[in-house]
C-alpha positions as CSV (number, residue, x, y, z in Angstrom):
1,M,-15.4,342.5,16.7
2,L,-12.0,344.1,17.2
3,V,-9.9,343.4,14.1
4,P,-6.3,344.3,13.2
5,I,-5.8,347.8,11.9
6,F,-2.8,346.7,9.9
7,T,-0.9,343.5,9.0
8,L,2.5,342.9,7.4
9,N,5.1,340.2,7.0
10,L,8.7,340.8,7.8
11,K,9.8,337.7,5.8
12,H,12.3,336.8,8.5
13,K,12.0,334.4,11.4
14,V,11.9,336.2,14.8
15,N,13.4,334.9,18.1
16,P,10.9,334.6,21.0
17,H,11.1,337.3,23.7
18,M,13.3,339.5,21.4
19,V,10.9,342.1,20.0
20,A,11.0,345.9,20.8
21,V,9.7,349.2,19.5
22,G,11.9,352.4,19.5
23,K,11.9,355.9,18.2
24,Y,15.4,355.9,16.9
25,D,15.0,359.2,15.0
26,G,13.0,360.7,17.9
27,V,9.8,360.8,15.9
28,H,8.8,357.5,14.2
29,C,8.4,354.1,15.8
30,S,10.5,351.3,14.4
31,L,9.8,347.6,15.1
32,T,12.9,345.8,16.1
33,C,13.4,342.0,16.3
34,A,16.2,339.6,16.7
35,T,16.5,336.8,14.0
36,N,17.9,333.4,14.4
37,A,20.7,334.2,12.0
38,G,22.5,336.5,14.5
39,K,21.0,339.6,13.1
40,V,18.7,342.4,14.3
41,L,15.9,343.5,12.0
42,I,14.6,347.0,12.1
43,H,11.3,347.8,10.3
44,N,10.5,351.5,9.7
45,P,8.0,352.3,7.0
46,H,8.3,356.1,7.6
47,N,12.0,356.9,7.1
48,R,13.5,354.8,4.3
49,E,16.3,357.1,3.1
50,S,18.2,357.4,6.4
51,R,20.2,354.2,5.9
52,A,20.8,351.4,3.4
53,S,17.9,349.0,3.5
54,E,15.7,346.7,1.5
55,G,12.4,348.6,1.4
56,D,11.3,349.2,5.0
57,V,13.7,346.7,6.6
58,A,17.3,347.2,7.7
59,L,19.4,344.3,9.1
60,L,22.2,344.8,11.7
61,S,24.8,342.0,11.7
62,I,25.7,341.1,15.3
63,N,27.7,338.0,14.4
64,Q,26.8,336.4,17.7
65,Q,23.7,334.6,19.0
66,V,21.4,337.4,20.3
67,T,20.0,336.8,23.8
68,S,18.1,340.0,24.5
69,V,16.9,343.1,22.8
70,C,15.6,346.4,24.3
71,A,14.9,349.9,23.0
72,G,14.6,353.0,25.2
73,R,15.6,356.6,25.8
74,L,19.1,356.7,27.4
75,N,19.9,360.4,27.0
76,P,17.1,362.6,28.6
77,S,18.3,365.6,26.7
78,I,17.4,364.2,23.2
79,P,14.2,362.3,22.2
80,N,16.0,359.6,20.2
81,D,15.9,356.0,21.6
82,V,18.9,353.7,21.6
83,L,19.0,350.0,20.8
84,A,20.6,347.6,23.4
85,V,21.5,344.2,22.1
86,G,22.7,341.5,24.4
87,S,24.6,338.3,23.6
88,Q,26.1,335.5,25.6
89,T,29.3,337.5,26.2
90,N,28.7,341.1,25.2
91,L,26.3,344.1,25.4
92,M,26.1,346.5,22.5
93,V,24.3,349.9,22.8
94,Y,23.7,351.3,19.3
95,N,22.6,354.6,17.8
96,V,20.5,353.4,15.0
97,E,20.0,356.9,13.4
98,K,23.7,357.6,13.2
99,N,24.7,353.9,12.6
100,T,27.3,354.1,15.4
101,D,28.0,352.2,18.6
102,L,27.4,354.3,21.8
103,F,29.4,351.7,23.8
104,Y,30.3,348.1,23.8
105,K,30.8,346.1,27.0
106,E,32.0,342.6,27.7
107,T,29.5,340.8,30.0
108,P,31.2,337.5,31.1
109,D,28.0,336.7,33.1
110,G,25.9,337.0,29.9
111,S,23.0,339.3,29.0
112,N,19.9,337.2,29.5
113,A,17.6,340.2,30.0
114,V,17.9,344.0,29.3
115,T,15.8,347.0,30.3
116,I,16.4,350.8,30.0
117,G,15.2,353.3,32.6
118,T,16.0,355.0,35.9
119,L,16.4,353.1,39.2
120,G,15.9,354.6,42.7
121,S,17.9,357.7,43.5
122,I,20.6,357.0,40.8
123,E,20.4,360.1,38.6
124,S,21.4,358.8,35.3
125,T,19.2,356.6,33.0
126,M,20.8,353.2,32.7
127,V,20.9,350.1,30.5
128,I,20.3,347.4,33.1
129,V,21.5,343.9,32.2
130,G,20.7,340.7,34.0
131,G,23.0,337.7,33.6
132,N,24.6,334.8,35.5
133,C,23.4,335.7,39.1
134,S,24.5,339.3,38.5
135,I,22.8,342.6,37.5
136,Q,24.7,345.5,36.1
137,G,23.7,349.1,35.1
138,Y,25.5,351.3,32.5
139,D,25.0,355.0,31.8
140,L,25.2,356.8,28.5
141,E,29.0,356.7,28.4
142,G,29.1,353.0,29.4
143,N,30.2,353.6,33.0
144,E,29.1,351.0,35.4
145,N,26.8,352.8,37.9
146,F,25.1,349.8,39.4
147,W,26.0,346.2,40.3
148,T,24.4,343.6,42.5
149,V,23.9,339.9,42.8
150,T,20.8,337.7,42.8
151,G,20.1,334.1,43.7
152,D,20.2,332.5,40.3
153,N,20.4,333.2,36.5
154,V,18.3,336.2,35.6
155,C,15.4,335.4,33.2
156,S,13.5,338.7,33.2
157,L,13.7,342.4,34.3
158,T,11.3,345.3,34.6
159,L,11.2,348.7,36.3
160,L,8.2,350.1,38.1
161,D,7.3,352.2,41.2
162,F,6.7,349.2,43.5
163,T,6.6,351.2,46.7
164,G,4.7,354.3,45.4
165,N,7.5,356.6,46.5
166,G,7.9,358.2,43.1
167,Q,11.1,356.2,42.2
168,N,11.5,353.0,40.2
169,E,12.4,349.7,41.8
170,L,13.9,346.8,39.8
171,V,11.8,343.6,39.7
172,V,13.9,340.6,38.8
173,G,12.7,337.1,37.8
174,S,15.2,334.2,38.0
175,E,15.6,330.5,37.5
176,D,15.3,329.7,41.2
177,Y,11.5,330.5,41.0
178,D,11.9,333.7,43.0
179,I,10.7,337.3,42.1
180,R,12.9,339.8,43.9
181,V,12.3,343.5,44.1
182,F,15.5,345.7,44.4
183,R,15.5,349.3,45.8
184,E,18.9,349.9,44.2
185,D,21.2,347.3,45.9
186,E,18.7,346.3,48.6
187,I,16.1,343.5,48.3
188,I,12.9,344.9,49.7
189,A,10.6,342.0,48.7
190,E,10.7,338.4,47.6
191,M,7.9,336.2,46.2
192,T,8.4,332.5,45.5
193,E,6.7,331.0,42.5
194,T,6.4,327.5,41.1
195,E,8.7,327.8,38.1
196,A,11.3,330.0,36.5
197,I,9.9,333.6,35.8
198,T,10.3,334.1,32.1
199,C,8.5,337.4,31.6
200,L,7.7,340.5,33.7
201,C,5.9,343.7,32.7
202,P,4.8,346.8,34.6
203,M,1.1,347.6,34.9
204,Q,-0.9,350.3,36.6
205,G,0.5,351.7,39.9
206,S,2.3,349.0,41.9
207,K,0.9,346.1,39.8
208,F,3.0,344.0,37.5
209,G,2.3,341.0,35.3
210,Y,4.4,337.8,35.3
211,A,4.7,334.6,33.3
212,L,6.3,331.3,34.3
213,A,7.9,328.6,32.3
214,N,5.1,326.1,33.1
215,G,2.4,328.2,31.3
216,T,1.2,330.3,34.3
217,V,0.4,334.0,33.9
218,G,-0.9,336.4,36.5
219,V,-0.8,339.8,38.2
220,Y,0.8,340.9,41.5
221,D,-0.1,344.1,43.4
222,K,3.1,344.6,45.4
223,T,3.6,341.2,47.2
224,A,0.0,340.1,47.0
225,R,-1.0,338.0,44.0
226,Y,-4.2,339.3,42.4
227,W,-4.9,336.3,40.2
228,R,-3.2,333.7,38.0
229,I,-4.2,331.2,35.4
230,K,-2.4,328.1,34.1
231,S,-2.3,326.8,30.5
232,K,-0.9,323.7,28.9
233,N,0.8,326.1,26.5
234,Q,3.8,328.3,27.3
235,A,3.4,332.1,27.7
236,I,6.1,333.5,25.4
237,T,5.6,337.2,26.1
238,I,3.4,339.6,28.1
239,N,2.7,343.3,28.0
240,S,0.2,345.8,29.4
241,F,-2.1,347.7,27.1
242,D,-5.5,349.4,27.5
243,L,-7.3,347.5,24.8
244,D,-10.9,348.2,25.8
245,S,-10.4,352.0,26.5
246,D,-11.6,351.8,30.1
247,G,-8.6,353.7,31.5
248,V,-7.0,350.5,33.0
249,A,-4.4,348.4,31.1
250,E,-5.1,344.8,30.5
251,L,-2.5,342.0,30.6
252,I,-1.7,340.9,27.0
253,T,-0.2,337.5,26.6
254,G,1.3,335.8,23.5
255,W,1.3,332.0,23.7
256,S,3.3,329.2,22.1
257,N,0.3,327.8,20.3
258,G,-0.2,331.1,18.4
259,K,-3.0,332.5,20.6
260,M,-2.9,336.1,21.8
261,D,-5.3,337.2,24.5
262,A,-6.1,340.2,26.7
263,R,-7.1,339.6,30.3
264,S,-8.6,342.0,32.9
265,D,-5.9,343.1,35.4
266,R,-8.5,342.6,38.2
267,T,-10.0,339.2,37.5
268,G,-7.9,337.5,34.8
269,E,-11.1,337.2,32.6
270,V,-10.4,337.1,28.8
271,I,-11.9,340.2,27.1
272,F,-10.2,339.6,23.7
273,K,-8.3,336.9,21.8
274,D,-6.9,336.3,18.4
275,N,-5.0,333.5,16.8
276,F,-1.8,333.4,14.7
277,N,-0.7,330.4,12.6
278,H,2.6,330.2,14.6
279,A,3.8,331.0,18.1
280,V,3.8,334.6,19.2
281,A,7.3,336.0,19.5
282,G,6.6,339.4,21.0
283,V,3.8,341.8,22.1
284,V,4.8,345.5,22.1
285,Q,3.1,348.9,21.7
286,G,3.8,352.2,19.9
287,D,2.4,354.8,17.6
288,Y,3.3,352.8,14.5
289,R,1.0,354.5,12.1
290,H,2.1,357.9,13.3
291,D,-1.5,359.1,13.8
292,G,-1.2,360.0,17.5
293,K,-2.6,356.7,18.8
294,Q,-0.8,353.8,20.4
295,Q,-1.3,350.5,18.7
296,L,-0.9,347.0,20.2
297,I,1.6,345.2,17.9
298,C,1.9,341.4,17.9
299,V,4.7,339.6,16.1
300,S,4.8,335.8,15.4
301,V,8.0,333.7,15.1
302,E,7.5,333.5,11.3
303,G,7.5,337.3,11.0
304,E,3.7,338.0,10.8
305,V,2.8,341.3,12.3
306,R,-0.6,342.5,13.4
307,G,-1.5,345.9,14.9
308,Y,-4.6,346.7,16.9
309,N,-6.1,350.0,17.8
310,P,-7.8,350.4,21.2
311,A,-11.5,349.7,21.0
312,P,-13.9,352.6,20.7
313,E,-16.1,353.3,23.7
314,E,-19.2,351.8,22.3
315,M,-17.4,348.4,22.0
316,R,-16.4,348.4,25.7
317,G,-16.9,344.9,27.2
318,N,-17.6,343.2,23.8
319,L,-14.3,343.0,22.1
320,M,-14.6,339.4,20.8
321,D,-16.8,338.1,18.0
322,T,-19.3,336.5,20.4
323,N,-23.0,336.9,20.9
324,M,-23.6,338.1,24.4
325,E,-26.9,336.2,24.5
326,Q,-25.3,333.0,23.5
327,E,-22.5,333.5,26.1
328,T,-25.2,334.1,28.8
329,I,-27.1,331.0,27.7
330,R,-23.9,328.9,27.8
331,E,-23.1,330.1,31.4
332,L,-26.7,329.4,32.5
333,S,-26.6,325.9,31.0
334,Q,-23.4,325.1,32.8
335,R,-25.0,326.3,36.0
336,K,-28.1,324.2,35.4
337,Q,-25.9,321.2,34.8
338,N,-24.1,321.7,38.1
339,L,-27.4,322.1,40.0
340,M,-28.9,319.0,38.4
341,M,-25.9,317.0,39.4
342,E,-26.2,318.3,43.0
343,L,-29.9,317.5,42.9
344,R,-29.3,313.9,41.7
345,N,-26.8,313.4,44.7
346,Y,-29.5,314.5,47.1
347,E,-32.1,312.3,45.5
348,E,-29.8,309.2,45.7
349,N,-29.1,310.0,49.4
350,T,-32.9,310.3,50.0
351,K,-33.6,307.0,48.3
352,A,-30.9,305.3,50.4
353,G,-32.4,306.8,53.5
354,E,-35.9,305.7,52.6
355,A,-34.6,302.1,52.0
356,A,-33.0,302.1,55.4
357,Q,-36.2,303.5,57.0
358,G,-38.2,300.7,55.3
359,V,-35.9,298.0,56.8
360,L,-36.3,299.5,60.2
361,S,-40.1,299.7,59.8
362,A,-40.2,296.0,58.8
363,R,-38.1,295.1,61.9
364,A,-40.5,297.1,64.1
365,S,-43.7,295.5,62.6
366,Q,-42.2,292.1,63.4
367,G,-42.3,293.0,67.1
368,R,-38.8,294.2,67.4
369,G,-39.3,297.3,69.5
370,G,-42.6,298.8,68.3
371,P,-43.4,301.2,65.5
372,I,-41.3,304.1,64.4
373,S,-42.7,307.6,65.0
374,A,-41.5,311.2,65.0
375,D,-41.1,311.0,68.8
376,R,-39.5,307.7,68.6
377,P,-37.6,307.5,65.2
378,F,-35.6,304.4,66.0
379,P,-36.7,301.2,67.8
380,P,-35.0,300.4,71.0
381,G,-31.9,298.2,70.5
382,V,-31.7,299.0,66.8
383,E,-28.7,301.1,65.7
384,Y,-29.6,303.3,62.7
385,E,-26.9,303.0,60.0
386,Q,-26.3,306.5,58.7
387,S,-23.7,305.0,56.3
388,T,-26.5,303.7,54.1
389,M,-27.6,307.2,53.5
390,G,-24.2,308.7,52.9
391,V,-24.9,311.3,55.6
392,I,-22.1,311.8,58.1
393,P,-22.8,313.0,61.7
394,A,-23.2,316.7,62.2
395,S,-20.5,316.7,64.8
396,T,-17.9,315.3,62.4
397,Q,-14.7,317.5,62.5
398,L,-11.5,317.3,60.5
399,Q,-8.3,317.6,62.5
400,T,-4.7,318.0,61.2
401,T,-1.3,317.7,62.9
402,L,2.2,318.3,61.6
403,S,5.2,316.4,62.8
404,V,8.9,315.9,61.8
405,I,9.9,312.4,60.9
406,P,13.7,311.8,61.0
407,G,13.5,309.0,58.5
408,D,15.2,305.6,58.3
409,D,16.3,303.0,55.7
410,Q,12.8,302.5,54.4
411,K,11.7,306.1,54.2
412,P,13.7,309.3,53.9
413,A,13.2,312.2,56.4
414,H,10.1,314.3,55.8
415,V,7.3,316.3,57.4
416,E,4.2,314.2,58.1
417,L,0.7,315.7,57.8
418,L,-1.9,313.7,59.6
419,V,-5.5,314.3,58.4
420,A,-8.1,312.6,60.6
421,T,-11.8,312.7,61.6
422,T,-13.2,312.8,65.1
423,N,-15.4,309.7,64.6
424,D,-15.6,306.4,62.6
425,T,-16.1,308.1,59.3
426,I,-13.4,307.4,56.7
427,V,-11.1,309.8,54.9
428,R,-11.5,308.7,51.2
429,A,-9.0,311.1,49.7
430,V,-7.0,314.2,50.5
431,L,-6.1,316.9,48.0
432,I,-3.5,319.5,49.0
433,F,-2.8,322.7,47.1
434,A,0.6,324.3,47.9
435,E,3.3,326.1,46.1
436,G,6.9,325.0,45.7
437,I,6.8,321.7,47.7
438,F,5.3,319.2,45.3
439,D,6.1,318.2,41.8
440,G,3.4,320.6,40.5
441,E,1.0,322.7,42.5
442,S,-1.1,320.0,44.1
443,H,-0.8,316.5,45.6
444,V,-3.5,313.8,45.9
445,V,-3.5,310.9,48.3
446,H,-6.1,308.2,47.5
447,P,-5.8,305.1,49.6
448,S,-7.0,301.7,48.3
449,A,-10.3,300.3,49.4
450,G,-8.7,297.8,51.7
451,S,-6.7,300.4,53.7
452,L,-9.4,302.9,54.4
453,S,-9.6,304.4,57.9
454,N,-10.5,307.6,59.6
455,F,-7.0,309.1,59.0
456,I,-4.5,309.6,56.2
457,K,-0.8,310.4,56.5
458,V,0.8,312.6,53.8
459,S,4.6,312.9,53.5
460,I,5.9,316.4,52.6
461,V,9.5,317.3,51.8
462,P,9.9,321.1,51.4
463,P,12.9,321.8,49.1
464,K,13.5,325.3,50.6
465,D,13.1,327.1,53.9
466,V,10.0,329.1,53.1
467,P,6.6,329.2,54.9
468,V,3.9,327.5,52.9
469,D,0.2,327.6,53.2
470,L,-1.3,324.1,52.8
471,H,-4.9,324.3,51.3
472,I,-6.4,320.9,52.3
473,K,-9.5,319.4,50.8
474,A,-10.6,316.0,52.3
475,F,-13.4,313.7,51.1
476,I,-15.2,312.3,54.2
477,G,-17.9,309.6,54.3
478,Y,-18.5,306.0,55.1
479,K,-17.0,302.9,53.3
480,S,-20.3,302.2,51.4
481,C,-20.8,305.8,50.4
482,T,-20.9,306.9,46.8
483,Q,-21.1,310.6,47.6
484,F,-18.7,312.3,50.0
485,H,-18.7,315.5,52.0
486,V,-15.8,317.8,51.3
487,F,-14.0,319.5,54.2
488,E,-11.7,322.4,53.4
489,L,-9.1,324.0,55.7
490,T,-5.8,325.8,55.5
491,R,-2.7,324.9,57.6
492,Q,0.6,326.8,57.5
493,L,3.8,324.8,57.3
494,P,6.5,326.8,59.3
495,R,9.5,328.2,57.5
496,F,12.1,325.9,59.1
497,S,10.2,322.7,59.2
498,M,12.9,320.4,58.0
499,Y,14.9,320.6,61.2
500,I,14.5,318.4,64.3
501,L,15.4,319.5,67.8
502,S,18.2,317.2,69.1
503,D,17.8,315.7,72.6
504,V,21.4,314.6,72.7
505,A,24.6,316.6,72.7
506,I,26.0,317.0,69.1
507,E,29.2,318.5,68.0
508,P,28.6,322.0,66.7
509,A,29.6,323.0,63.1
510,K,32.9,324.8,62.5
511,S,31.3,327.7,60.7
512,V,29.6,330.5,62.7
513,C,27.6,333.7,62.2
514,T,27.5,336.2,65.1
515,F,25.5,339.4,65.6
516,T,24.2,341.5,68.5
517,V,20.6,342.7,68.9
518,N,19.0,344.9,71.5
519,E,16.3,342.5,72.4
520,R,15.4,340.1,75.2
521,V,16.1,336.4,74.9
522,Q,12.3,335.7,75.1
523,R,11.8,337.5,71.8
524,L,14.1,335.1,70.0
525,V,12.4,332.2,71.8
526,M,9.1,333.4,70.5
527,W,10.5,333.5,66.9
528,I,11.8,330.0,67.2
529,N,8.5,328.6,68.4
530,Q,6.7,330.2,65.5
531,N,9.2,329.2,62.7
532,F,10.3,325.7,63.7
533,L,8.1,322.6,63.8
534,L,8.5,321.6,67.4
535,Q,6.7,318.9,69.6
536,E,6.4,321.5,72.4
537,D,7.5,325.1,72.8
538,V,11.1,325.8,73.9
539,T,12.0,328.0,76.8
540,C,15.1,329.8,78.1
541,D,17.7,328.2,80.3
542,P,17.5,329.0,84.1
543,S,20.3,331.5,83.6
544,G,18.2,333.4,81.1
545,S,20.2,332.4,78.0
546,L,19.3,330.2,75.1
547,S,21.1,327.2,73.6
548,L,19.4,324.9,71.1
549,A,20.8,322.2,68.8
550,F,18.9,321.2,65.6
551,V,19.7,318.6,63.0
552,S,19.0,319.3,59.3
553,L,16.9,316.7,57.6
554,R,18.3,317.7,54.3
555,G,21.8,316.5,55.2
556,S,23.5,319.9,55.9
557,G,24.5,318.8,59.4
558,P,23.9,320.3,62.8
559,F,22.6,323.8,63.5
560,H,23.1,325.5,66.8
561,I,21.5,328.7,67.8
562,K,22.6,330.5,71.0
563,M,21.8,333.8,72.6
564,D,23.1,335.2,75.9
565,T,21.6,337.9,78.1
566,S,23.7,340.6,76.5
567,G,21.9,340.1,73.2
568,T,24.7,338.3,71.3
569,V,23.3,335.7,68.9
570,S,25.4,332.9,67.5
571,L,24.4,330.7,64.6
572,Q,26.6,327.6,64.1
573,T,26.1,325.9,60.8
574,N,28.1,324.9,57.7
575,D,25.2,326.0,55.4
576,M,25.5,329.7,54.4
577,D,22.0,329.6,52.9
578,L,20.5,328.6,56.2
579,A,22.4,331.2,58.2
580,G,21.3,333.9,55.7
581,D,17.7,332.7,55.9
582,V,17.8,332.8,59.7
583,V,19.3,336.3,59.8
584,Q,16.7,337.7,57.3
585,A,13.8,336.1,59.2
586,V,15.0,337.2,62.6
587,A,15.6,340.8,61.3
588,T,12.1,340.9,59.9
589,F,10.5,339.5,63.1
590,L,12.4,342.0,65.3
591,N,11.8,344.9,62.8
592,L,15.6,345.6,62.3
593,E,16.3,347.9,59.3
594,D,20.1,347.4,59.6
595,L,22.0,344.5,61.0
596,N,25.7,343.7,60.6
597,T,27.2,340.3,61.3
598,T,30.6,338.6,61.6
599,I,30.9,335.3,59.8
600,D,33.5,332.6,59.6
601,F,32.9,329.8,57.0
602,P,36.3,328.3,56.4
603,E,35.1,325.5,54.1
604,E,33.2,328.0,51.9
605,M,36.2,330.3,51.8
606,E,38.5,327.5,50.6
607,R,36.0,326.7,47.9
608,L,35.9,330.3,46.9
609,R,39.7,330.5,46.8
610,A,39.8,327.4,44.5
611,V,37.0,328.9,42.2
612,L,39.0,332.2,41.9
613,V,42.1,330.3,40.9
614,K,40.0,328.5,38.2
615,V,38.6,331.9,37.0
616,D,42.1,333.2,36.5
617,E,43.1,330.1,34.6
618,F,40.0,330.3,32.4
619,H,40.6,333.9,31.6
620,A,44.2,333.2,30.6
621,V,43.2,330.3,28.4
622,R,40.5,332.5,26.8
623,Q,43.0,335.2,26.0
624,K,45.4,332.7,24.5
625,L,42.7,331.1,22.4
626,T,41.4,334.4,21.2
627,A,44.9,335.4,20.1
628,E,45.4,332.1,18.3
629,M,42.1,332.4,16.5
630,A,43.0,336.0,15.3
631,D,46.3,334.7,13.9
632,H,44.6,331.8,12.2
633,S,42.0,334.2,10.6
634,N,44.8,336.4,9.2
635,L,46.6,333.3,7.9
636,I,43.4,332.1,6.2
637,R,43.0,335.4,4.4
638,S,46.5,335.1,2.9
639,L,45.9,331.4,2.0
640,V,42.7,332.3,0.1
641,V,44.5,335.0,-1.9
642,R,47.4,332.7,-2.8
643,A,45.1,329.9,-3.8
644,E,43.0,332.2,-6.0
645,D,46.1,333.6,-7.6
646,A,47.3,330.1,-8.4
647,R,43.9,329.3,-9.9
648,L,43.8,332.4,-12.1
649,M,47.4,331.6,-13.4
650,G,46.4,328.0,-14.1
651,D,48.9,326.6,-11.5
652,M,46.6,323.7,-10.4
653,G,49.3,322.1,-8.2
654,N,49.8,325.2,-6.0
655,M,46.1,325.9,-6.0
656,K,45.3,322.4,-4.8
657,K,48.1,322.7,-2.2
658,G,46.7,326.1,-1.0
659,Y,43.2,324.9,-0.7
660,T,44.4,321.8,1.2
661,E,46.2,324.1,3.7
662,L,43.1,326.2,3.9
663,Y,40.9,323.2,4.7
664,N,43.3,322.1,7.5
665,M,43.5,325.6,8.9
666,N,39.8,326.0,8.9
667,R,39.4,322.6,10.7
668,D,41.9,323.8,13.4
669,L,40.0,327.1,13.7
670,I,36.7,325.2,14.2
671,N,38.4,322.9,16.9
672,G,39.8,326.0,18.6
673,Y,36.4,327.6,18.6
674,K,34.8,324.5,20.2
675,I,37.5,324.6,22.9
676,R,36.9,328.3,23.5
677,C,33.1,327.6,23.8
678,G,33.8,324.9,26.4
679,N,36.2,327.2,28.3
680,H,33.5,329.9,28.3
681,Q,30.9,327.6,29.7
682,E,33.3,326.6,32.5
683,L,34.1,330.2,33.1
684,L,30.4,331.0,33.4
685,A,29.9,328.2,36.0
686,A,32.9,329.5,38.0
687,L,31.7,333.1,37.9
688,K,28.2,331.9,39.0
689,N,29.7,330.3,42.1
690,V,31.6,333.5,42.9
691,N,28.4,335.6,42.5
692,L,26.5,333.1,44.6
693,I,28.9,333.3,47.5
694,V,28.8,337.1,47.4
695,Q,25.0,336.9,47.4
696,K,25.1,334.5,50.4
697,A,27.5,336.9,52.2
698,G,25.1,339.8,51.5
699,R,22.1,337.8,52.8
700,M,23.8,337.5,56.2
701,R,23.5,341.3,56.6
702,V,20.5,343.6,56.5
703,G,19.9,347.0,55.1
704,K,22.9,349.3,54.5
705,Y,25.3,346.6,55.7
706,K,24.1,344.3,52.9
707,T,24.6,346.9,50.3
708,Q,28.1,347.7,51.7
709,V,29.2,344.1,51.5
710,V,28.0,343.6,47.9
711,N,29.6,346.8,46.6
712,A,32.9,346.1,48.5
713,C,33.0,342.5,47.2
714,R,32.5,343.8,43.7
715,A,35.3,346.3,44.0
716,A,37.7,343.6,45.4
717,I,36.8,341.2,42.6
718,K,37.4,343.9,39.9
719,S,40.8,344.7,41.5
720,N,41.6,341.0,41.9
721,N,42.3,341.6,45.6
722,V,41.5,338.1,47.1
723,N,42.6,338.9,50.6
724,A,40.4,342.0,50.8
725,L,37.5,339.9,49.4
726,F,37.8,337.4,52.2
727,K,38.0,340.1,54.8
728,I,34.9,341.8,53.5
729,I,32.9,338.6,53.5
730,K,34.0,337.8,57.0
731,T,33.6,341.2,58.7
732,G,31.1,343.0,56.5
733,G,33.7,345.5,55.1
734,N,34.5,347.2,58.5
């Protein structure tokens, strides 16, 4: 059995997700954790004299709620790691060895996740911070070398060579259930999951591990998911570590119930597990014993620490305290049980068939058509009831159709999936596995006994415009059956399935997105037929152009798509998200690396103008409140001195008066702080709206034009040039 090589107790509570290991002196590994008291704990048993500490532990007072912690080498010319600590409003990068700040930055968007490393062709190593829909990168001097926007609040970040080109890409997990891969400013891949992506970690090559808020963990290789498992517990932290010494790192997961397990990166099979008394806060690795070997270090929320050495070669494949013979017997017993259950089903079907055969033989012996034989199995005029046997005809097929239902007062608009058989067999139940469209990952339709028929209708309402694979399992049989045949098939739901083609003239939207492509109209027609759920394929007009009017079933109004023979495409819709999704999908279909567009969304621009006014007001209020709080703090210090002087001189009247004023001043200070917190939350919401509009404007461009728009918008926002910002959003910065 693999056992911990060392254990210790930090005697401090540790925040989940906020554990790191750094070589702050360039030689020895130090364990770093954020505590729930607004402090950062550094444990280093090797170098106790370098700073004031209690034994092996030093505490850094941050005086704010810590939201993220990361350690890494920021200056390539020296071996020392730096410590990056993020809070709701600031980022501090700290030189632990010299006990000095390298730089201190205000981050109005927050610092939800931090990582340190190189990104793409950007030369300098950066501290990369993810916050409120935005991602920023700072170099050693604190200069901002990188900025971009993403779809929602950032939950997790990691760097890895995703494309295999020798340069790192940034993998970002966010609250909108999407994993996005950035090559510097450009999004090169997007994967949609079923919950917020709470953890990411690089693995071997282009593989990376991920964890979701609903207890799912798994591994991706580029955009293909290798495997995933789901638990009723939450995965707090993940890391990669070669625990069985086979040359390939396993996915190490720390769970909310105190379990720590290691899973094969290829299959997800558990090769090792251990249990803590409390939830696991972090899993990291480092040469903590300074013996030249990397250890896997696990920390619980109560401060318990365990370190594991990689298993020796003779233990490979048997890291847990289990008897392999007992494990094999258990697996064979489970297999036997499954086979016995299958055999019982066959026996019951056979008995039912023999009973039916006996009835028919009795009928035949009574002169009803002659005896039954192999050449003549059924008497003339007697219909053999297969339903008594539970056997369905060999020709039975399962058919599915998808259609768009506009909806009415009784039922909202939806996509209807019809699952039907080709004969009189009934569909007893339908189980559908799909990601992102149900409340969970599966949906079961089980009609009552009185409403059984040879078809079932399933209502589907996709919340977003993404293509979805529907994995369908249907139970088919007869009404009197106790055993059913399972039919399995996969049907893809098109990306833009919640739009219905209008057969009447509707007034187009006021907002428009226009671009030009060097393609024939028939190519766009082909894309529309593949990506929209249509009753029949659309075709070009007699003039060779295209003009189609759709209505959104999600309530975002009409959507017109037009293309003339010169290659000019016009998208008329008030939904910026829809326009961006269409531009990205068309560019992918036509293999366009770069595409610029001209957009005009007057309602969105008015909303943006109002949000920017609010941002200015919130900033002004924040500065005023900060100044008032500083004045109050200075006044409190003087009141404390006066009250204490009065106490020492025995002047009880002035002492009482001083402490009364001090109490009132402290109450005002607390009220001011509450107002400042509320102002900050409103400011965050406003900044999120600004970042979202910039991201929407970027999604309406492709390649270098997208990067150009995002960077130009950032510069305009920093310089407070509203007119330039609107022009950039509209024209793409040209």
